[in-house]
RODO-27747 format. One line per field, with one value per residue: residue number from 1; x, y, z of N, C-alpha, C in turn. Coordinates in pm, 1 decimal. Example, Ala and Ser with C-alpha at 12.3 -4.5 7.8 and 13.67 -1.06 7.14 Angstrom:
BEGIN
domar	1  2
n.px	1319.0  1285.0
n.py	-569.0  -225.0
n.pz	780.0  708.0
ca.px	1230.0  1367.0
ca.py	-450.0  -106.0
ca.pz	780.0  714.0
c.px	1320.0  1290.0
c.py	-330.0  3.0
c.pz	780.0  787.0
//
This chain:
BEGIN
domar	1  2  3  4  5  6  7  8  9  10  11  12  13  14  15  16  17  18  19  20  21  22  23  24  25  26  27  28  29  30  31  32  33  34  35  36  37  38  39  40  41  42  43  44  45  46  47  48  49  50  51  52  53  54  55  56  57  58  59  60  61  62  63  64  65  66  67  68  69  70  71  72  73  74  75  76
n.px	11405.8  11483.2  11229.0  11034.3  11227.0  11103.4  10831.1  10807.8  10899.0  10742.1  10494.4  10582.3  10590.0  10343.1  10175.7  10313.3  10279.5  10009.6  9994.4  10004.1  9840.4  9658.4  9620.0  9302.8  9120.0  8796.3  8542.0  8273.6  8043.2  8022.2  7700.6  7551.8  7229.8  6949.6  6695.9  6425.6  6251.9  6371.5  6687.9  6842.0  7027.5  7053.5  7268.8  7436.8  7557.9  7641.2  7391.4  7217.2  7051.2  7220.3  7095.8  6812.8  6794.8  6839.5  7076.0  7276.0  7443.9  7711.8  7759.2  7665.9  7876.3  8080.8  8037.0  8056.6  8290.3  8463.4  8336.5  8454.9  8769.2  8742.1  8745.2  8473.9  8334.0  8398.5  8449.0  8314.2
n.py	8499.5  8802.3  8917.0  8768.0  8833.7  9127.5  9110.7  9038.3  9218.1  9409.8  9313.2  9332.1  9623.8  9662.9  9525.7  9677.2  9937.4  9877.7  9846.8  10105.6  10306.9  10600.8  10654.7  10781.1  10939.7  10934.9  11211.9  11160.0  11240.3  11028.2  11046.3  11037.0  10987.1  11054.1  10816.5  10969.8  10894.7  10696.6  10547.2  10534.9  10508.8  10598.6  10482.6  10708.1  10805.9  11087.8  11195.7  11023.5  10693.6  10455.2  10172.6  10041.9  10006.1  10023.9  10153.5  10100.3  10326.0  10337.3  10088.6  10247.4  10403.0  10242.6  10100.0  10356.6  10399.4  10165.1  10186.2  10422.0  10316.5  10124.7  10325.7  10456.3  10648.8  10946.7  10964.2  11161.9
n.pz	7962.8  8065.5  8007.9  8199.8  8409.1  8431.0  8429.6  8716.1  8843.1  8779.3  8883.9  9135.4  9198.9  9167.7  9375.2  9610.4  9557.3  9634.9  9892.4  9996.6  10063.6  10196.8  10500.3  10614.2  10831.8  10981.6  10977.1  11074.5  11339.3  11691.8  11890.6  12163.6  12275.0  12472.2  12671.0  12677.3  12947.8  13053.0  13195.2  13015.6  12671.6  12328.6  12030.0  11810.6  11462.2  11348.4  11401.6  11375.5  11420.9  11470.9  11523.5  11663.3  11938.9  12278.9  12545.3  12807.7  12982.7  13030.0  12861.4  12593.4  12590.1  12559.3  12335.7  12114.2  12188.2  12057.7  11778.7  11720.4  11750.3  11525.7  11315.8  11248.1  11333.0  11519.6  11847.2  12109.3
ca.px	11503.6  11488.8  11052.0  11047.9  11244.1  11072.7  10695.2  10816.8  10947.9  10612.1  10381.9  10633.0  10569.0  10215.3  10160.2  10389.4  10177.9  9860.1  9964.2  10066.4  9733.2  9691.1  9491.8  9197.3  9034.5  8636.1  8490.1  8157.5  8073.2  7921.1  7713.2  7463.1  7023.7  6890.4  6559.9  6319.7  6144.7  6477.5  6828.4  6926.6  7086.9  7114.6  7409.6  7398.3  7633.8  7581.5  7234.1  7155.1  7049.9  7308.4  7004.1  6695.2  6868.7  6848.3  7184.9  7300.2  7507.6  7825.8  7739.7  7663.9  7988.2  8170.7  7998.7  8108.2  8482.2  8477.0  8279.7  8587.5  8849.5  8724.1  8726.3  8335.5  8329.7  8511.7  8417.7  8305.4
ca.py	8543.2  8897.7  8908.2  8724.9  8950.2  9273.8  9078.5  9009.6  9370.4  9494.7  9307.2  9329.0  9742.3  9666.3  9507.8  9705.8  10027.3  9883.6  9832.5  10217.3  10376.6  10708.8  10690.5  10918.1  10978.5  10974.6  11315.2  11162.2  11210.2  10944.4  11118.6  10916.7  11047.6  10968.0  10786.4  11075.5  10849.5  10612.0  10603.0  10473.4  10571.9  10545.8  10506.4  10775.3  10864.3  11214.1  11187.9  10883.6  10583.5  10277.3  10071.5  10045.9  9952.6  10107.4  10075.4  10163.9  10424.8  10247.0  10014.6  10302.3  10454.7  10130.0  10149.8  10436.0  10420.5  10067.1  10286.1  10501.1  10209.9  10101.3  10416.7  10442.9  10770.3  11018.0  10972.6  11266.0
ca.pz	8076.0  8084.7  8027.3  8333.8  8547.1  8388.5  8451.4  8821.6  8871.9  8738.8  8976.7  9280.9  9202.6  9148.4  9490.5  9684.0  9545.7  9673.3  9969.1  10056.4  10046.3  10318.5  10610.2  10634.6  10951.1  10959.7  11014.6  11149.8  11512.5  11754.7  12013.5  12243.4  12336.7  12655.0  12652.3  12799.5  13021.9  13148.0  13176.8  12865.2  12565.2  12215.0  11980.8  11710.9  11411.3  11273.8  11441.9  11288.8  11496.4  11409.9  11532.1  11725.3  12056.3  12397.3  12594.3  12967.6  12960.7  13009.1  12726.1  12524.4  12604.3  12504.1  12187.4  12054.8  12178.3  11956.1  11651.1  11704.3  11711.3  11408.1  11239.8  11188.8  11390.7  11667.5  12004.2  12234.6
c.px	11447.9  11281.7  11010.3  11082.5  11139.3  10896.1  10693.7  10811.7  10806.4  10455.2  10433.1  10559.5  10393.9  10118.6  10239.2  10300.9  10017.1  9838.3  9997.5  9929.7  9722.4  9594.2  9449.2  9121.2  8863.9  8580.3  8331.2  8129.2  7940.7  7854.5  7563.6  7298.9  7013.8  6729.1  6507.4  6278.0  6298.2  6595.1  6913.3  6930.4  7065.8  7214.1  7362.3  7528.6  7613.4  7451.0  7144.0  7131.6  7124.1  7209.9  6891.0  6686.3  6883.8  6967.4  7205.8  7398.9  7672.7  7820.3  7777.2  7832.0  8103.6  8153.2  8056.2  8240.9  8521.2  8446.7  8446.1  8740.0  8826.8  8715.8  8556.4  8284.2  8456.1  8429.5  8383.0  8366.3
c.py	8669.7  8956.3  8884.9  8779.0  9050.0  9234.5  9066.0  9160.7  9471.9  9464.4  9366.7  9530.8  9769.6  9630.2  9583.6  9875.4  10041.5  9858.0  9990.7  10320.3  10436.3  10664.4  10784.1  10882.5  11017.7  11097.5  11292.7  11148.1  11086.8  11059.2  10979.1  11029.5  11013.9  10963.4  10900.9  11043.9  10774.7  10645.1  10501.7  10533.4  10508.8  10578.6  10625.7  10799.7  10955.5  11221.6  11093.2  10775.6  10510.1  10181.3  10153.3  10044.8  10089.0  10064.3  10205.1  10256.5  10352.6  10138.4  10110.9  10360.1  10355.5  10117.6  10236.1  10463.6  10245.8  10091.6  10340.4  10448.3  10182.9  10207.3  10476.6  10582.2  10811.1  10992.5  11101.9  11266.0
c.pz	8120.5  8104.4  8148.8  8451.5  8543.8  8455.8  8633.3  8930.9  8864.4  8841.4  9155.6  9332.5  9214.3  9323.5  9623.8  9652.8  9582.6  9821.0  10040.7  10084.5  10184.9  10360.5  10585.1  10716.2  10911.7  11033.2  11064.6  11297.9  11568.4  11873.5  12063.8  12257.4  12414.5  12637.0  12736.2  12897.6  13166.1  13148.8  13106.0  12750.1  12436.7  12115.0  11872.2  11632.1  11316.5  11283.5  11364.4  11355.3  11413.8  11467.2  11652.2  11858.3  12189.2  12463.3  12747.3  12895.4  12970.7  12863.0  12633.1  12497.1  12510.8  12359.9  12091.1  12045.4  12040.6  11814.9  11640.8  11649.4  11577.4  11276.8  11152.3  11217.9  11472.5  11772.9  12043.6  12297.9
//
């Protein structure tokens, strides 16, 4: 009986310790690059493209805000 109680206490302590991780905000920066000829923008994180697509300005801003919400980067 004592062993079962000790095992349950250890399991509870293990589960509680896993759930108490500290939140660390990212230091990566989101930025937009304007197309040289059109009114289109590319989304970048630390000056690296996230993909090859070009977006309208409002859409690109929405994407950077979504990335900031999930802690992928900090929006300007």
